[in-house]
N, CA, C and O of each residue as an XYZ file, in Angstrom:
412
protein
N       8.880     -0.318     42.161
C       9.966     -1.092     41.516
C       9.410     -0.636     39.499
O       8.409     -0.809     38.804
N      10.617     -0.093     39.348
C      10.737      0.244     37.489
C      11.490     -0.644     36.420
O      12.555     -1.164     36.752
N      11.183     -0.762     35.650
C      12.019     -1.761     34.573
C      11.957     -0.697     33.539
O      11.431      0.412     33.452
N      12.844     -1.609     32.636
C      12.984     -0.752     31.011
C      12.696     -1.607     30.555
O      13.231     -2.675     30.850
N      11.884     -1.533     29.786
C      11.612     -2.725     28.654
C      11.847     -2.155     26.751
O      11.764     -1.029     26.261
N      12.142     -3.451     26.133
C      11.795     -2.666     24.499
C      10.712     -3.672     23.691
O      10.417     -4.867     23.661
N      10.287     -2.319     23.016
C       9.107     -2.903     22.361
C       9.122     -2.072     20.985
O       9.254     -0.867     21.198
N       9.017     -2.427     19.587
C       8.671     -1.583     18.498
C      10.190     -0.710     18.367
O      10.329      0.347     17.751
N      11.174     -1.388     19.048
C      12.676     -0.897     18.783
C      12.683      0.602     19.373
O      13.155      1.610     18.847
N      12.096      0.482     20.480
C      12.441      2.205     21.526
C      12.533      1.028     22.801
O      12.537     -0.180     23.034
N      12.577      1.885     23.192
C      13.113      1.233     24.744
C      12.251      2.605     25.769
O      12.141      3.818     25.585
N      11.826      1.782     26.731
C      10.369      2.487     27.660
C      10.715      2.465     29.622
O      10.660      1.476     30.353
N      10.882      3.177     29.817
C      10.567      3.290     31.601
C       9.198      2.901     31.999
O       8.191      3.426     31.523
N       9.192      1.881     32.967
C       8.077      1.996     33.256
C       8.155      1.570     34.488
O       9.197      1.179     35.016
N       6.579      1.644     35.249
C       6.563      1.435     36.524
C       4.864      0.385     36.623
O       4.334      0.001     35.581
N       4.530      0.218     37.374
C       3.509     -0.454     37.760
C       2.156      0.836     37.697
O       2.189      1.756     38.515
N       1.411      0.780     37.005
C       0.252      1.697     36.864
C       0.241      2.770     35.686
O      -0.733      3.443     35.346
N       1.739      2.800     35.036
C       2.154      3.398     34.025
C       1.169      3.542     32.945
O       0.674      2.420     32.835
N       0.583      4.382     32.030
C      -0.104      3.975     30.472
C       0.721      4.712     29.982
O       1.154      5.704     30.568
N       1.058      4.366     28.882
C       2.117      4.775     27.642
C       1.805      4.401     26.031
O       0.948      3.682     25.518
N       2.306      4.776     25.772
C       1.856      4.660     24.024
C       3.170      4.425     23.330
O       4.072      5.262     23.279
N       3.222      2.812     22.620
C       4.082      2.257     22.189
C       3.732      2.176     20.867
O       2.776      2.859     20.502
N       4.524      1.219     19.763
C       3.994      1.167     19.037
C       2.865      0.355     18.490
O       2.202     -0.266     19.321
N       2.505      0.247     17.103
C       1.242     -0.803     16.997
C       0.964     -2.448     17.117
O       1.045     -3.074     16.060
N       0.703     -3.048     18.101
C       0.920     -4.370     18.497
C      -0.485     -4.771     17.771
O      -1.396     -3.971     17.562
N      -0.493     -5.936     17.479
C      -1.544     -6.936     16.481
C      -2.528     -7.351     17.870
O      -2.752     -8.558     17.964
N      -3.128     -6.468     18.947
C      -3.628     -7.172     19.753
C      -5.306     -7.025     20.226
O      -5.667     -5.984     20.775
N      -5.834     -7.626     20.088
C      -7.183     -6.103     20.991
C      -6.959     -5.559     22.010
O      -5.959     -5.548     22.727
N      -8.200     -4.952     22.105
C      -8.225     -3.991     23.247
C      -9.017     -4.766     24.671
O      -9.974     -5.535     24.759
N      -8.268     -4.255     25.495
C      -9.129     -5.250     26.766
C      -8.092     -6.526     26.335
O      -8.182     -6.980     27.476
N      -7.444     -7.217     25.857
C      -6.137     -8.397     25.822
C      -4.892     -7.780     26.756
O      -4.491     -6.624     26.891
N      -4.407     -9.176     27.402
C      -3.450     -8.488     27.978
C      -2.044     -8.963     26.989
O      -1.886     -9.509     25.898
N      -1.392     -8.550     27.790
C       0.481     -8.486     26.789
C       1.481     -8.731     27.616
O       1.313     -8.290     28.752
N       2.796     -9.482     27.340
C       3.026    -10.127     28.046
C       4.791     -9.197     27.381
O       5.105     -9.644     26.278
N       5.733     -8.163     27.890
C       6.910     -7.618     27.403
C       7.908     -8.918     27.972
O       7.906     -9.247     29.158
N       8.521     -9.409     27.217
C       9.574    -10.444     28.182
C      11.167     -9.944     27.091
O      11.951    -10.812     26.706
N      11.336     -8.629     26.805
C      12.326     -8.143     26.549
C      12.684     -7.292     27.575
O      13.015     -6.213     27.085
N      12.773     -7.292     28.895
C      13.163     -6.499     30.414
C      14.816     -6.174     29.784
O      15.572     -7.085     29.450
N      15.150     -4.811     29.714
C      16.402     -4.929     30.069
C      17.315     -4.686     31.710
O      18.459     -4.914     32.101
N      16.136     -4.140     32.280
C      16.820     -3.437     33.537
C      15.295     -3.782     34.277
O      14.146     -3.793     33.835
N      16.032     -4.120     35.950
C      14.388     -3.764     36.965
C      15.239     -3.138     38.119
O      16.004     -3.838     38.782
N      15.083     -1.806     38.336
C      15.598     -1.560     40.135
C      13.973     -1.227     40.630
O      12.934     -0.669     40.277
N      14.565     -1.973     41.658
C      14.292     -1.900     43.117
C      14.494     -1.399     43.971
O      15.386     -1.938     44.626
N      13.959     -0.236     44.527
C      14.743      0.240     45.431
C      16.196      0.473     45.250
O      16.656      0.977     44.225
N      16.914      0.096     46.268
C      18.297     -0.016     46.284
C      19.049     -0.749     45.215
O      20.018     -0.360     44.564
N      18.237     -2.193     45.152
C      18.391     -3.613     44.313
C      18.339     -3.448     43.179
O      17.142     -3.584     42.924
N      19.114     -3.127     41.820
C      19.233     -3.156     40.628
C      19.540     -4.239     39.422
O      20.731     -4.508     39.580
N      19.243     -4.694     38.742
C      20.031     -5.831     37.817
C      19.488     -5.339     36.433
O      18.396     -4.948     36.019
N      21.143     -5.593     35.730
C      20.703     -5.711     34.211
C      21.135     -6.454     33.690
O      21.885     -7.182     34.340
N      20.971     -6.724     32.366
C      20.632     -8.080     31.542
C      21.841     -7.698     30.646
O      22.576     -6.711     30.659
N      21.795     -8.999     29.724
C      23.038     -8.514     28.920
C      22.840     -9.773     28.012
O      23.119    -10.951     28.236
N      22.170     -9.062     26.719
C      21.188     -7.610     26.918
C      20.078     -8.019     27.417
O      19.952     -7.120     28.247
N      19.070     -8.741     27.583
C      17.895     -9.220     28.732
C      18.314     -9.875     29.635
O      19.302    -10.609     29.658
N      17.171     -9.510     30.860
C      16.939    -10.483     31.790
C      16.507    -11.559     31.624
O      15.411    -11.562     31.062
N      17.033    -12.806     31.958
C      16.422    -14.026     31.988
C      15.323    -14.090     33.294
O      15.565    -13.869     34.481
N      13.701    -14.568     32.496
C      12.880    -14.985     33.382
C      11.950    -13.701     34.189
O      10.802    -13.821     34.616
N      12.619    -12.750     34.234
C      12.114    -11.081     33.736
C      10.508    -10.965     32.709
O      10.388    -11.736     31.758
N       9.534    -10.092     32.988
C       8.553    -10.098     32.334
C       7.897     -8.863     33.118
O       8.019     -8.584     34.311
N       7.080     -8.122     32.004
C       5.924     -7.110     32.551
C       4.801     -7.216     31.496
O       4.644     -7.292     30.277
N       3.956     -7.167     32.906
C       2.613     -7.611     32.067
C       1.526     -6.230     32.031
O       1.411     -5.306     32.836
N       1.067     -6.410     31.224
C       0.253     -5.150     30.062
C      -1.285     -5.090     29.919
O      -1.781     -6.209     30.050
N      -1.970     -4.340     29.742
C      -3.756     -4.664     29.397
C      -3.779     -3.497     28.520
O      -3.628     -2.331     28.887
N      -4.084     -4.121     26.716
C      -4.040     -2.980     26.007
C      -5.244     -2.066     26.699
O      -6.206     -2.657     27.188
N      -5.196     -1.047     26.722
C      -6.255      0.036     26.851
C      -7.252      0.280     25.205
O      -8.460      0.046     25.243
N      -6.749      0.643     24.175
C      -6.953      1.162     23.019
C      -5.716      1.016     22.117
O      -4.528      1.057     22.438
N      -6.511      0.766     20.426
C      -5.804      0.994     19.833
C      -6.178      1.966     18.555
O      -7.189      1.853     17.861
N      -4.860      3.203     18.361
C      -5.307      3.981     17.132
C      -4.431      4.348     16.599
O      -3.341      3.787     16.485
N      -4.855      5.622     16.075
C      -3.774      6.645     15.406
C      -3.436      8.134     15.969
O      -4.278      8.736     16.635
N      -2.156      8.704     15.670
C      -1.492     10.001     16.425
C      -1.926     11.301     15.690
O      -1.637     11.467     14.505
N      -2.382     11.900     16.158
C      -2.756     13.579     15.187
C      -1.783     13.169     13.740
O      -0.677     12.640     13.630
N      -2.394     13.488     13.118
C      -1.841     13.952     11.328
C      -0.355     14.924     11.739
O      -0.177     15.852     12.527
N       0.632     14.131     10.702
C       1.687     15.612     10.600
C       1.637     15.800      9.306
O       0.854     15.136      8.627
N       2.402     16.665      8.789
C       1.907     16.877      7.332
C       3.487     16.708      6.759
O       4.499     17.092      7.346
N       3.421     16.052      5.500
C       4.867     16.028      5.193
C       4.756     16.860      3.841
O       3.970     16.518      2.957
N       5.651     18.059      3.717
C       5.630     18.738      2.562
C       7.556     18.834      1.469
O       8.713     19.228      1.611
N       6.769     18.247      0.612
C       8.450     18.409     -0.085
C       8.272     19.430     -1.047
O       7.107     19.801     -1.188
N       9.256     20.056     -1.841
C       9.278     21.507     -2.158
C      10.964     22.029     -2.713
O      11.989     22.206     -2.054
N      10.713     22.156     -4.076
C      12.192     22.491     -4.649
C      12.009     23.873     -5.465
O      11.416     24.108     -6.518
N      12.773     24.734     -4.546
C      12.644     26.007     -5.330
C      13.109     26.661     -6.541
O      14.268     26.784     -6.938
N      11.656     27.198     -7.242
C      12.284     27.902     -8.702
C      11.744     26.349     -9.870
O      11.443     26.556    -11.046
N      11.723     25.114     -9.341
C      11.287     23.823    -10.207
C       9.929     23.597    -10.308
O       9.525     22.602    -10.909
N       8.979     24.585     -9.676
C       7.134     23.915     -9.707
C       6.965     22.747     -8.779
O       5.826     22.280     -8.762
N       7.948     22.119     -7.923
C       7.743     20.979     -7.622
C       6.994     20.962     -6.174
O       7.516     21.767     -5.403
N       6.049     20.340     -5.692
C       5.195     20.794     -4.195
C       4.406     19.252     -4.647
O       3.755     18.755     -5.566
N       4.976     18.920     -3.303
C       4.167     17.858     -3.074
C       4.095     17.835     -1.627
O       5.129     18.045     -0.992
N       2.568     17.514     -0.786
C       2.035     17.573      0.445
C       1.295     16.013      0.181
O       0.682     15.452     -0.727
N       1.805     15.674      1.695
C       0.833     14.540      2.145
C       0.720     14.282      3.488
O       1.360     15.084      4.168
N      -0.064     13.169      4.309
C      -0.013     13.919      5.470
C      -0.010     11.918      5.972
O      -0.152     11.089      5.073
N       0.153     11.510      7.318
C       0.829     10.963      8.289
C       0.468     11.171      9.382
O       0.744     12.129     10.104
N      -0.708      9.566      9.750
C      -1.201      9.409     11.096
C      -0.676      8.225     11.444
O      -1.136      7.271     10.816
N       0.425      7.904     12.526
C       1.127      6.867     13.040
C       0.498      6.097     14.038
O       0.318      6.539     15.173
N       0.052      4.637     13.577
C      -0.453      3.981     14.824
C       0.145      3.637     16.082
O       1.320      3.273     16.025
N      -0.502      3.680     17.386
C       0.063      3.166     18.358
C      -1.179      2.690     19.366
O      -2.319      3.076     19.620
N      -0.299      1.643     19.781
C      -1.163      1.089     21.194
C      -1.084      1.210     22.686
O      -0.382      0.612     23.501
N      -1.707      1.851     22.782
C      -2.213      2.654     24.439
C      -2.190      1.047     25.194
O      -2.914      0.180     24.705
N      -1.307      0.718     26.418
C      -1.231      0.200     27.094
C      -1.430      0.541     28.687
O      -1.756      1.726     28.743
N      -1.367     -0.012     29.979
C      -1.305      0.314     31.373
C      -0.503     -0.986     31.900
O      -0.783     -2.184     31.929
N       0.490     -0.315     32.258
C       1.562     -1.359     33.091
C       0.582     -2.050     34.583
O       0.263     -1.276     35.486
N       0.174     -3.658     34.650
C      -0.354     -3.854     35.881
C       0.626     -4.351     36.380
O       0.953     -3.765     37.412
N       1.479     -5.475     36.019
C       2.550     -6.106     36.985
C       3.972     -6.014     36.551
O       4.045     -5.454     35.457
N       5.240     -6.406     37.081
C       6.885     -6.500     36.853
C       7.171     -7.407     37.686
O       7.063     -7.156     38.887
N       7.673     -8.878     37.177
C       7.864     -9.729     37.202
C       9.057     -9.847     37.045
O       9.535     -9.973     35.918
N       9.965     -9.828     38.402
C      11.528     -9.892     37.802
C      12.023    -11.279     38.896
O      13.165    -11.733     38.840
């Protein structure tokens, strides 16, 4: 069984046991989180699609870790004007493991 969920402005295709990295949630490690914005559920030959979300469907997950991704360098530069700005950014994330899909 697979489902398409929406969280953090992005959509993810998940199935039971998957480990995904999503936008940071305000949830402590070891807690469970429920995603109610389920767009579609596919179970073998049966498919259900929401408009835009499925009523009564949810996806349960355990929070494995909260962290930051690798640093990316942001470099702004204007030729011949002696303008250079260098900064870095580390995007926070939440690592979750999908435990069950209820449709």
